[in-house]
N, C-alpha and C positions, 0 to 999 in steps of 0.2 A: 571438501565439506561434510559432516556429520551429521546424525538426525538425533534429536533426545527427546524425552517427555519432561514436562514439569507441570505437577498438579495443583490446579486453581480451582477453590469453591468445588470441590468435590469433579471436575472437570480434567482431563488428560490431556493436557495441549501439547501439542507435537512442534519442534521447531529445529531448524538448520542453523547451523553456524560455522564461522571460520576458524583456523586453529584446531590442533590436537585434540582428538576426542579424551572423553573421560570416564570414569567409572559411574555406573547408574546413582542417581542421586546427586551425584558431585557434578556443580555448575563448571561449562567451561571457564578459561580463564578472560579469555578477549582483552587482552590486556596488550593488545598493539596497535599502537598508530591513534587514530580516530577511532569511536566506537560509532558505528551505523545501526540504526533498528528500524527495519524494513516493515512496511503493514500493507498487506496486498489488498486489491479493489475487492468490490462484491463477487459474492461467488467464486473466488478465486482461492489460491494457496501461496503458502512460500515458494513452493517449487519455481514460479513464476520470476522469481530474484534470483535465481541459479547463476544467472550470468552477471548479475552485481554481486553477488557471495565470493564467484571467483574473480572477476575484475578486481575488486577491492583488497581481497587479500594479496592480489600479486602484487598491489601497488603499497603494500604495509600496512594496512589497516585490518579491523577486525568489524564483523557483520554477523547480525543475528534477525533473523526472520520467522516469524509465527504463521503457523495455521491458527486463524482465530478458530471459536467455538464451532462445529459444525463441519468446517471447511478441510478439505486435505484429508491430513491423518490423524486431526484431533479429535476427539470423543463427540459424539451427537448426530443427530440429524435435523437439528434447527439453529439457525441464526438465533443472534439478541434482537430486542426489539426495536431497539434506538443506536443511535452514531456515538451518544452520551455514555451507552451501557458499554460499548466496544471501549470505547476510551477507558472507563474504568477498569476492564479486563486487561487491556494492554498496559496499565501502570501498574494491577497487580502483579503482571508478567513481570515487568522491569523489577519489580523489587524481590519478587520471589528467586529472581536470578541474581540478586543482588548486582545489577547493570550499574557502571559509572554512567554520568553525565553523556548523551551522547545524540548524535543526530538523526532525530526522526525521519524517513525517508518515506510517503504513503503517496501511493496512486489511487485515484478516483477515490471509492469510500475510504479507505487508507489514509488520504488527505484530510479530510473532513475527521476522522479522528484526532489527526494531528492536529487540526486548530483546535480544537477541544483541549487537549493535553496542551498543547502552549498555551492555551489562556489560564489553566487552572491550576497547572503544575507546572510553570516554567522552569523550577529548580531542577527539573529530569534534563532538559534539554540544551545543549551546547548549540546546535541549529535544526533548522524545519526545513527541509525540500517538499514541495507538494507538486507532483506531477499527475499531469492530466487531470486536474481536479478542479472543483468550485465551490462557491460558500453557500450555492442556491442550485441543486440539480433539479433540470426539467424532462421530464419522463416522458414521451407521448402516452397517451391512454390505451393507445394501443399495444404499444410495447408491453406495458405492464399486464396488460388483460391477457397478451399473448404468453408470458411467462405462467399468468395463472391457470391460462388452458394444459400448458404442460404438467404443472402440478397435479392439476385433477385427471391428467391422463388424457386430455382430449386431445392432443396434440405429441408426438416427439420433439424433444428436446432438439432446440435450432442452433445452427452453427453457421453462423452468417458472417460476412465482412465488412460489416459497418464499423465493425471497430478499429479496421486496420487501413493505413494508407494505401491507394490505388498502386502505390511503390511496394509495396510489400509482397516478398516472394510467399508462395504457396507455403513453402515448406516452414516458414515461422508462423504463420496461420493454422499450421495443423501442430505446431508444438503448443501454442495456445489451446488447441481443441483437446489437445490430449489431457493438459493441464484443469480445464474445465470439467470435465467429465468425473474428477476426482471429488467433486463437492457435489452432494445431493440437488437437484432443480430445486426442492423445497428449501434450501437455505439460501441458491441465489435470489429467489423470489422476494423472500423477507428483507436480505440486505437492501433490494432496490426499494421496497416499501419504505426501510429505516433511512435512507438518503431521500426518498420523494419527503419526506416529512421534517429535513433537516433545513435548519436555516441559520446559518454561520457567520452572517452577511454583519451582525452587530459586534462578532468578537473582533474583527478583522484591525479595528483601529487600535484595539486594546493590546494587541500582541507587542512583545519586545524582544523576541528571540528572531535574530538573524535569521532573514528567510531567501531559499531561493525557490521561484516559480519556475518550473519545465512544462513545456506546451510541445503539443505537437501541432506541427501545421496545417495537417489533414484530419485534427480530429474532432469528430461529426459530433461526437458524445457531451465532452466539456471542452468548446469551440475555444479558438485562442481570445476572443471577448471575455471568456471567463477569468483566465490568465490574468489576462490584463485587469480586470477588475481585482484581483487577490495583489499584485505588484501594486496597484496603486492605492489602495486601500490599508495594506501592511506597513506600517511605518518603515523606511529603508530596505523593503524588500527587493530582491534581483529578480529578470526576468531573462528566461532565455528560451527560445524558439526552436524547434528541431524542423529541419524539412523530410521529407520522406518520411515522415511519420504520423501517425493517428494514435488512438485512446491507447494502445498499447507500446508506446514510445520507450520503457526501458527494454522491451523485448526488439521491438524494431530496431531501435537504433543507441545497442546496448553499450557499444566503444564509447560513443558521443556521451550518453547518460552516465556511464563510469568516469570518464574525465570530469564531466562536470561536477558529479558529487567531490572525487579529490581535488580539485581545484578550490570549491567551495570550502571545506574541510580546511584548506591550508590558510584561509582568509581567518579562521576561528581559533580564539586564544585555546590553549589547553585546561 
């Protein structure tokens, strides 16, 4: 996979993509099979999708994963203020690269972004995959306060195990933690506030994009009940629950997630 930049609203947005590299300023072709647009979680970055980028490419498909503003290698040290603002940025990213209709895959905050895009710009999407996400986030007040303490320099950045299944090997956790440090804690904090203030429940019955909901059986952040609500309220949505997976299911069970993505794409019209 290769990394490139595109400028959107005076912000340099970094992204990873499958297929051959291209000259600076020339968008990659992304013309093999179905196209997947991968949108990461709060405080995360495109690197968390490396296993999906590789797996989808090996299955004959194209994929692109962006670093949202302030995340990973994208410009800035501040996140955007709302899920709707992030959705608008992703829409402009798709337009800047001239992306054809795609399957948007969003994890956690990325799933919320996908809900907004599917409701207001359905023509952009062939399908929607909501992974480890919810229409209404419920973060404990102490968790938000802890993130604020990190931002204010009153506490070191935390690297807990609460987002993983008890079955997840430490090597996978370390991989996630190494990606976490690539994004400023201030961005993670503002992301969590944006998620806290988002309520997408009214959007669900209005969606007409074919939807797959993927949940980790051991997800303590967005439990299976959240996925069940999404699958119940989105017309025609399918639900798949992965064992031995928590809130980091695409990393914890990457082969299973890749298989679900390829299978789901196979049900969609070209």
